[in-house]
N, CA, C and O atoms as CSV, one atom per row, in Angstrom:
chain,resi,resn,atom,element,x,y,z
A,1,UNK,N,N,48.714,47.762,46.541
A,1,UNK,CA,C,47.490,47.775,45.758
A,1,UNK,C,C,46.849,49.151,45.939
A,1,UNK,O,O,46.867,49.711,47.035
A,2,UNK,N,N,46.298,49.678,44.882
A,2,UNK,CA,C,45.649,50.975,44.950
A,2,UNK,C,C,44.147,50.797,45.075
A,2,UNK,O,O,43.616,49.698,44.920
A,3,UNK,N,N,43.480,51.899,45.358
A,3,UNK,CA,C,42.027,51.851,45.538
A,3,UNK,C,C,41.302,51.572,44.226
A,3,UNK,O,O,40.130,51.195,44.238
A,4,UNK,N,N,41.972,51.750,43.113
A,4,UNK,CA,C,41.319,51.571,41.824
A,4,UNK,C,C,41.383,50.136,41.309
A,4,UNK,O,O,41.001,49.874,40.168
A,5,UNK,N,N,41.860,49.206,42.133
A,5,UNK,CA,C,41.896,47.803,41.724
A,5,UNK,C,C,43.089,47.461,40.857
A,5,UNK,O,O,43.024,46.528,40.057
A,6,UNK,N,N,44.170,48.193,41.001
A,6,UNK,CA,C,45.381,47.940,40.227
A,6,UNK,C,C,46.512,47.532,41.151
A,6,UNK,O,O,46.609,48.004,42.284
A,7,UNK,N,N,47.367,46.646,40.652
A,7,UNK,CA,C,48.526,46.187,41.417
A,7,UNK,C,C,49.774,46.574,40.640
A,7,UNK,O,O,49.858,46.340,39.435
A,8,UNK,N,N,50.730,47.159,41.320
A,8,UNK,CA,C,51.978,47.556,40.670
A,8,UNK,C,C,52.687,46.309,40.140
A,8,UNK,O,O,52.868,45.329,40.863
A,9,UNK,N,N,53.078,46.361,38.887
A,9,UNK,CA,C,53.721,45.211,38.250
A,9,UNK,C,C,55.031,44.863,38.953
A,9,UNK,O,O,55.353,43.684,39.100
A,10,UNK,N,N,55.779,45.853,39.381
A,10,UNK,CA,C,57.048,45.586,40.074
A,10,UNK,C,C,56.821,44.824,41.378
A,10,UNK,O,O,57.564,43.894,41.690
A,11,UNK,N,N,55.807,45.210,42.134
A,11,UNK,CA,C,55.486,44.513,43.384
A,11,UNK,C,C,55.043,43.078,43.096
A,11,UNK,O,O,55.425,42.149,43.807
A,12,UNK,N,N,54.246,42.909,42.062
A,12,UNK,CA,C,53.781,41.577,41.688
A,12,UNK,C,C,54.968,40.688,41.326
A,12,UNK,O,O,55.041,39.536,41.753
A,13,UNK,N,N,55.883,41.221,40.548
A,13,UNK,CA,C,57.060,40.457,40.126
A,13,UNK,C,C,57.914,40.057,41.323
A,13,UNK,O,O,58.410,38.932,41.386
A,14,UNK,N,N,58.084,40.964,42.262
A,14,UNK,CA,C,58.864,40.667,43.457
A,14,UNK,C,C,58.192,39.562,44.268
A,14,UNK,O,O,58.853,38.620,44.704
A,15,UNK,N,N,56.903,39.676,44.465
A,15,UNK,CA,C,56.166,38.706,45.265
A,15,UNK,C,C,56.194,37.313,44.639
A,15,UNK,O,O,56.370,36.315,45.338
A,16,UNK,N,N,56.018,37.252,43.322
A,16,UNK,CA,C,55.935,35.964,42.618
A,16,UNK,C,C,57.284,35.489,42.072
A,16,UNK,O,O,57.370,34.434,41.443
A,17,UNK,N,N,58.317,36.265,42.314
A,17,UNK,CA,C,59.670,35.922,41.851
A,17,UNK,C,C,59.709,35.658,40.359
A,17,UNK,O,O,60.205,34.630,39.900
A,18,UNK,N,N,59.177,36.604,39.622
A,18,UNK,CA,C,59.167,36.518,38.160
A,18,UNK,C,C,59.780,37.811,37.620
A,18,UNK,O,O,59.614,38.882,38.203
A,19,UNK,N,N,60.481,37.694,36.511
A,19,UNK,CA,C,61.108,38.866,35.916
A,19,UNK,C,C,60.044,39.768,35.300
A,19,UNK,O,O,59.035,39.301,34.770
A,20,UNK,N,N,60.297,41.072,35.385
A,20,UNK,CA,C,59.362,42.035,34.806
A,20,UNK,C,C,59.243,41.820,33.299
A,20,UNK,O,O,58.179,42.042,32.721
A,21,UNK,N,N,60.305,41.397,32.676
A,21,UNK,CA,C,60.300,41.180,31.224
A,21,UNK,C,C,59.227,40.166,30.815
A,21,UNK,O,O,58.628,40.291,29.747
A,22,UNK,N,N,58.990,39.169,31.661
A,22,UNK,CA,C,57.956,38.170,31.366
A,22,UNK,C,C,56.578,38.833,31.316
A,22,UNK,O,O,55.797,38.580,30.399
A,23,UNK,N,N,56.287,39.673,32.296
A,23,UNK,CA,C,55.011,40.404,32.334
A,23,UNK,C,C,54.888,41.293,31.105
A,23,UNK,O,O,53.835,41.359,30.470
A,24,UNK,N,N,55.983,41.976,30.782
A,24,UNK,CA,C,56.004,42.871,29.627
A,24,UNK,C,C,55.771,42.088,28.334
A,24,UNK,O,O,55.045,42.546,27.451
A,25,UNK,N,N,56.380,40.915,28.223
A,25,UNK,CA,C,56.203,40.079,27.021
A,25,UNK,C,C,54.756,39.611,26.880
A,25,UNK,O,O,54.210,39.597,25.777
A,26,UNK,N,N,54.137,39.228,27.998
A,26,UNK,CA,C,52.730,38.823,27.957
A,26,UNK,C,C,51.845,39.974,27.497
A,26,UNK,O,O,50.911,39.790,26.717
A,27,UNK,N,N,52.157,41.149,27.991
A,27,UNK,CA,C,51.387,42.331,27.609
A,27,UNK,C,C,51.563,42.642,26.126
A,27,UNK,O,O,50.591,42.931,25.428
A,28,UNK,N,N,52.804,42.583,25.649
A,28,UNK,CA,C,53.077,42.854,24.231
A,28,UNK,C,C,52.398,41.840,23.320
A,28,UNK,O,O,51.982,42.175,22.212
A,29,UNK,N,N,52.287,40.602,23.787
A,29,UNK,CA,C,51.653,39.548,22.989
A,29,UNK,C,C,50.122,39.636,23.032
A,29,UNK,O,O,49.437,38.906,22.316
A,30,UNK,N,N,49.591,40.525,23.867
A,30,UNK,CA,C,48.142,40.671,23.969
A,30,UNK,C,C,47.494,39.662,24.895
A,30,UNK,O,O,46.272,39.509,24.890
A,31,UNK,N,N,48.301,38.970,25.694
A,31,UNK,CA,C,47.769,37.965,26.611
A,31,UNK,C,C,47.411,38.545,27.973
A,31,UNK,O,O,46.707,37.907,28.756
A,32,UNK,N,N,47.890,39.745,28.256
A,32,UNK,CA,C,47.693,40.350,29.561
A,32,UNK,C,C,47.421,41.836,29.390
A,32,UNK,O,O,48.121,42.534,28.657
A,33,UNK,N,N,46.407,42.295,30.072
A,33,UNK,CA,C,46.085,43.726,30.051
A,33,UNK,C,C,46.881,44.417,31.153
A,33,UNK,O,O,46.863,43.986,32.306
A,34,UNK,N,N,47.572,45.480,30.793
A,34,UNK,CA,C,48.269,46.299,31.779
A,34,UNK,C,C,47.847,47.744,31.579
A,34,UNK,O,O,47.349,48.126,30.520
A,35,UNK,N,N,48.056,48.528,32.607
A,35,UNK,CA,C,47.734,49.963,32.531
A,35,UNK,C,C,48.926,50.760,33.020
A,35,UNK,O,O,49.642,50.340,33.930
A,36,UNK,N,N,49.131,51.910,32.408
A,36,UNK,CA,C,50.212,52.789,32.821
A,36,UNK,C,C,49.601,53.980,33.544
A,36,UNK,O,O,48.751,54.686,33.002
A,37,UNK,N,N,50.051,54.189,34.785
A,37,UNK,CA,C,49.601,55.315,35.593
A,37,UNK,C,C,50.849,56.010,36.110
A,37,UNK,O,O,51.652,55.421,36.833
A,38,UNK,N,N,50.996,57.262,35.732
A,38,UNK,CA,C,52.151,58.066,36.151
A,38,UNK,C,C,53.466,57.333,35.899
A,38,UNK,O,O,54.308,57.223,36.791
A,39,UNK,N,N,53.631,56.838,34.684
A,39,UNK,CA,C,54.850,56.163,34.219
A,39,UNK,C,C,55.155,54.848,34.936
A,39,UNK,O,O,56.277,54.349,34.845
A,40,UNK,N,N,54.203,54.292,35.631
A,40,UNK,CA,C,54.380,53.000,36.281
A,40,UNK,C,C,53.347,52.032,35.722
A,40,UNK,O,O,52.204,52.410,35.465
A,41,UNK,N,N,53.756,50.786,35.538
A,41,UNK,CA,C,52.879,49.773,34.948
A,41,UNK,C,C,52.134,49.044,36.056
A,41,UNK,O,O,52.718,48.623,37.054
A,42,UNK,N,N,50.820,48.907,35.850
A,42,UNK,CA,C,49.949,48.243,36.817
A,42,UNK,C,C,49.195,47.113,36.137
A,42,UNK,O,O,48.971,47.126,34.927
A,43,UNK,N,N,48.812,46.141,36.943
A,43,UNK,CA,C,48.025,45.000,36.474
A,43,UNK,C,C,46.651,45.080,37.142
A,43,UNK,O,O,46.572,45.145,38.369
A,44,UNK,N,N,45.570,45.076,36.359
A,44,UNK,CA,C,44.230,45.079,36.966
A,44,UNK,C,C,43.985,43.797,37.756
A,44,UNK,O,O,44.448,42.724,37.369
A,45,UNK,N,N,43.265,43.912,38.851
A,45,UNK,CA,C,42.953,42.740,39.679
A,45,UNK,C,C,42.241,41.662,38.876
A,45,UNK,O,O,42.399,40.475,39.160
A,46,UNK,N,N,41.467,42.056,37.888
A,46,UNK,CA,C,40.723,41.093,37.075
A,46,UNK,C,C,41.641,40.203,36.247
A,46,UNK,O,O,41.207,39.158,35.764
A,47,UNK,N,N,42.899,40.594,36.074
A,47,UNK,CA,C,43.857,39.830,35.285
A,47,UNK,C,C,44.705,38.882,36.134
A,47,UNK,O,O,45.454,38.072,35.588
A,48,UNK,N,N,44.598,38.972,37.449
A,48,UNK,CA,C,45.487,38.214,38.330
A,48,UNK,C,C,45.379,36.710,38.156
A,48,UNK,O,O,46.401,36.033,38.044
A,49,UNK,N,N,44.183,36.177,38.133
A,49,UNK,CA,C,44.009,34.727,38.015
A,49,UNK,C,C,44.635,34.220,36.716
A,49,UNK,O,O,45.336,33.209,36.703
A,50,UNK,N,N,44.375,34.927,35.646
A,50,UNK,CA,C,44.923,34.542,34.344
A,50,UNK,C,C,46.456,34.643,34.356
A,50,UNK,O,O,47.140,33.762,33.836
A,51,UNK,N,N,46.983,35.705,34.943
A,51,UNK,CA,C,48.427,35.898,35.003
A,51,UNK,C,C,49.100,34.823,35.850
A,51,UNK,O,O,50.143,34.296,35.463
A,52,UNK,N,N,48.523,34.499,36.983
A,52,UNK,CA,C,49.103,33.471,37.838
A,52,UNK,C,C,49.106,32.109,37.138
A,52,UNK,O,O,50.036,31.322,37.318
A,53,UNK,N,N,48.080,31.831,36.349
A,53,UNK,CA,C,48.035,30.581,35.582
A,53,UNK,C,C,49.173,30.553,34.557
A,53,UNK,O,O,49.829,29.526,34.383
A,54,UNK,N,N,49.403,31.678,33.885
A,54,UNK,CA,C,50.472,31.736,32.890
A,54,UNK,C,C,51.848,31.622,33.549
A,54,UNK,O,O,52.760,31.027,32.975
A,55,UNK,N,N,52.002,32.181,34.735
A,55,UNK,CA,C,53.269,32.060,35.454
A,55,UNK,C,C,53.529,30.608,35.826
A,55,UNK,O,O,54.658,30.132,35.702
A,56,UNK,N,N,52.501,29.897,36.281
A,56,UNK,CA,C,52.664,28.474,36.607
A,56,UNK,C,C,53.056,27.665,35.368
A,56,UNK,O,O,53.921,26.792,35.443
A,57,UNK,N,N,52.424,27.954,34.238
A,57,UNK,CA,C,52.790,27.266,33.000
A,57,UNK,C,C,54.256,27.502,32.672
A,57,UNK,O,O,54.966,26.585,32.260
A,58,UNK,N,N,54.700,28.731,32.857
A,58,UNK,CA,C,56.069,29.103,32.517
A,58,UNK,C,C,57.082,28.520,33.498
A,58,UNK,O,O,58.098,27.962,33.083
A,59,UNK,N,N,56.815,28.645,34.786
A,59,UNK,CA,C,57.787,28.228,35.788
A,59,UNK,C,C,57.760,26.728,36.059
A,59,UNK,O,O,58.810,26.085,36.066
A,60,UNK,N,N,56.600,26.174,36.278
A,60,UNK,CA,C,56.502,24.773,36.677
A,60,UNK,C,C,56.635,23.814,35.498
A,60,UNK,O,O,57.217,22.738,35.632
A,61,UNK,N,N,56.097,24.202,34.352
A,61,UNK,CA,C,56.134,23.319,33.186
A,61,UNK,C,C,57.164,23.765,32.145
A,61,UNK,O,O,57.353,23.102,31.126
A,62,UNK,N,N,57.824,24.892,32.410
A,62,UNK,CA,C,58.855,25.445,31.531
A,62,UNK,C,C,58.349,25.673,30.103
A,62,UNK,O,O,59.036,25.361,29.130
A,63,UNK,N,N,57.153,26.214,29.998
A,63,UNK,CA,C,56.557,26.514,28.696
A,63,UNK,C,C,56.930,27.944,28.322
A,63,UNK,O,O,56.796,28.866,29.126
A,64,UNK,N,N,57.400,28.112,27.089
A,64,UNK,CA,C,57.817,29.440,26.641
A,64,UNK,C,C,56.607,30.287,26.235
A,64,UNK,O,O,55.468,29.820,26.274
A,65,UNK,N,N,56.868,31.521,25.850
A,65,UNK,CA,C,55.802,32.468,25.522
A,65,UNK,C,C,54.927,31.973,24.370
A,65,UNK,O,O,53.704,32.103,24.418
A,66,UNK,N,N,55.549,31.409,23.339
A,66,UNK,CA,C,54.774,30.896,22.198
A,66,UNK,C,C,53.845,29.766,22.632
A,66,UNK,O,O,52.707,29.679,22.171
A,67,UNK,N,N,54.330,28.909,23.511
A,67,UNK,CA,C,53.502,27.823,24.027
A,67,UNK,C,C,52.357,28.343,24.865
A,67,UNK,O,O,51.242,27.827,24.789
A,68,UNK,N,N,52.624,29.361,25.666
A,68,UNK,CA,C,51.577,29.968,26.494
A,68,UNK,C,C,50.509,30.599,25.609
A,68,UNK,O,O,49.317,30.509,25.900
A,69,UNK,N,N,50.948,31.240,24.522
A,69,UNK,CA,C,49.989,31.821,23.580
A,69,UNK,C,C,49.096,30.737,22.993
A,69,UNK,O,O,47.879,30.907,22.916
A,70,UNK,N,N,49.689,29.631,22.580
A,70,UNK,CA,C,48.914,28.534,21.977
A,70,UNK,C,C,47.947,27.935,22.988
A,70,UNK,O,O,46.783,27.696,22.667
A,71,UNK,N,N,48.419,27.694,24.199
A,71,UNK,CA,C,47.565,27.120,25.237
A,71,UNK,C,C,46.416,28.058,25.562
A,71,UNK,O,O,45.273,27.618,25.689
A,72,UNK,N,N,46.705,29.338,25.699
A,72,UNK,CA,C,45.664,30.327,26.003
A,72,UNK,C,C,44.616,30.361,24.894
A,72,UNK,O,O,43.416,30.403,25.167
A,73,UNK,N,N,45.071,30.343,23.649
A,73,UNK,CA,C,44.136,30.348,22.522
A,73,UNK,C,C,43.247,29.097,22.550
A,73,UNK,O,O,42.035,29.189,22.360
A,74,UNK,N,N,43.852,27.941,22.786
A,74,UNK,CA,C,43.080,26.696,22.814
A,74,UNK,C,C,42.086,26.673,23.983
A,74,UNK,O,O,40.963,26.192,23.833
A,75,UNK,N,N,42.497,27.189,25.142
A,75,UNK,CA,C,41.579,27.242,26.291
A,75,UNK,C,C,40.400,28.176,26.019
A,75,UNK,O,O,39.263,27.869,26.377
A,76,UNK,N,N,40.677,29.316,25.384
A,76,UNK,CA,C,39.590,30.236,25.042
A,76,UNK,C,C,38.632,29.595,24.045
A,76,UNK,O,O,37.415,29.752,24.152
A,77,UNK,N,N,39.184,28.880,23.086
A,77,UNK,CA,C,38.352,28.200,22.088
A,77,UNK,C,C,37.508,27.114,22.748
A,77,UNK,O,O,36.331,26.952,22.427
A,78,UNK,N,N,38.120,26.368,23.677
A,78,UNK,CA,C,37.398,25.317,24.386
A,78,UNK,C,C,36.249,25.900,25.209
A,78,UNK,O,O,35.154,25.338,25.229
A,79,UNK,N,N,36.491,27.022,25.886
A,79,UNK,CA,C,35.430,27.672,26.669
A,79,UNK,C,C,34.296,28.135,25.766
A,79,UNK,O,O,33.125,28.011,26.125
A,80,UNK,N,N,34.635,28.667,24.597
A,80,UNK,CA,C,33.604,29.106,23.647
A,80,UNK,C,C,32.773,27.921,23.175
A,80,UNK,O,O,31.551,28.019,23.068
A,81,UNK,N,N,33.428,26.809,22.897
A,81,UNK,CA,C,32.699,25.613,22.459
A,81,UNK,C,C,31.814,25.060,23.577
A,81,UNK,O,O,30.700,24.606,23.316
A,82,UNK,N,N,32.300,25.096,24.813
A,82,UNK,CA,C,31.480,24.644,25.940
A,82,UNK,C,C,30.253,25.531,26.113
A,82,UNK,O,O,29.164,25.037,26.407
A,83,UNK,N,N,30.427,26.842,25.932
A,83,UNK,CA,C,29.276,27.753,25.997
A,83,UNK,C,C,28.274,27.434,24.892
A,83,UNK,O,O,27.063,27.448,25.114
A,84,UNK,N,N,28.788,27.148,23.706
A,84,UNK,CA,C,27.914,26.816,22.589
A,84,UNK,C,C,27.154,25.518,22.862
A,84,UNK,O,O,25.965,25.430,22.557
A,85,UNK,N,N,27.811,24.525,23.423
A,85,UNK,CA,C,27.157,23.257,23.770
A,85,UNK,C,C,26.071,23.494,24.813
A,85,UNK,O,O,24.984,22.923,24.720
A,86,UNK,N,N,26.355,24.323,25.792
A,86,UNK,CA,C,25.373,24.633,26.840
A,86,UNK,C,C,24.132,25.298,26.241
A,86,UNK,O,O,23.006,24.984,26.627
A,87,UNK,N,N,24.341,26.206,25.309
A,87,UNK,CA,C,23.214,26.883,24.655
A,87,UNK,C,C,22.395,25.870,23.845
A,87,UNK,O,O,21.165,25.885,23.888
A,88,UNK,N,N,23.074,25.003,23.117
A,88,UNK,CA,C,22.379,24.002,22.307
A,88,UNK,C,C,21.588,23.029,23.177
A,88,UNK,O,O,20.473,22.644,22.822
A,89,UNK,N,N,22.155,22.631,24.307
A,89,UNK,CA,C,21.432,21.729,25.218
A,89,UNK,C,C,20.181,22.405,25.774
A,89,UNK,O,O,19.135,21.770,25.908
A,90,UNK,N,N,20.291,23.684,26.094
A,90,UNK,CA,C,19.116,24.420,26.589
A,90,UNK,C,C,18.030,24.486,25.521
A,90,UNK,O,O,16.849,24.313,25.824
A,91,UNK,N,N,18.418,24.733,24.288
A,91,UNK,CA,C,17.442,24.759,23.202
A,91,UNK,C,C,16.803,23.393,23.010
A,91,UNK,O,O,15.591,23.280,22.826
A,92,UNK,N,N,17.622,22.372,23.055
A,92,UNK,CA,C,17.133,21.013,22.873
A,92,UNK,C,C,16.168,20.607,23.985
A,92,UNK,O,O,15.155,19.954,23.732
A,93,UNK,N,N,16.485,20.992,25.194
A,93,UNK,CA,C,15.606,20.627,26.317
A,93,UNK,C,C,14.231,21.271,26.194
A,93,UNK,O,O,13.245,20.715,26.678
A,94,UNK,N,N,14.152,22.419,25.563
A,94,UNK,CA,C,12.851,23.064,25.331
A,94,UNK,C,C,11.992,22.216,24.411
A,94,UNK,O,O,10.784,22.104,24.620
A,95,UNK,N,N,12.600,21.618,23.397
A,95,UNK,CA,C,11.860,20.796,22.440
A,95,UNK,C,C,11.493,19.439,23.010
A,95,UNK,O,O,10.504,18.838,22.591
A,96,UNK,N,N,12.276,18.952,23.959
A,96,UNK,CA,C,12.007,17.648,24.548
A,96,UNK,C,C,10.854,17.682,25.521
A,96,UNK,O,O,10.253,16.644,25.799
A,97,UNK,N,N,10.531,18.839,26.042
A,97,UNK,CA,C,9.444,18.955,27.020
A,97,UNK,C,C,8.129,18.939,26.381
A,97,UNK,O,O,7.109,19.027,27.064
């Protein structure tokens, strides 16, 4: 890990026993942010939780890239709807008082 909050993709793949191609495919699909520093690919620490979740979907549930894309999209949509419900409840509670 570097001081800038980046983790080398190769080290991550070795540790998690995942092929680099999987990380590259996630990045190409826009599901994972990666950065290139001196011709080496790094993963920001902020992406780790999301990446580990996608690896579990792929390895434990044998979900392919297209399925991971669909699940990620649906989870993002669900979070947006939950935020909207929370905002509406706050507005409603103001009127109930």
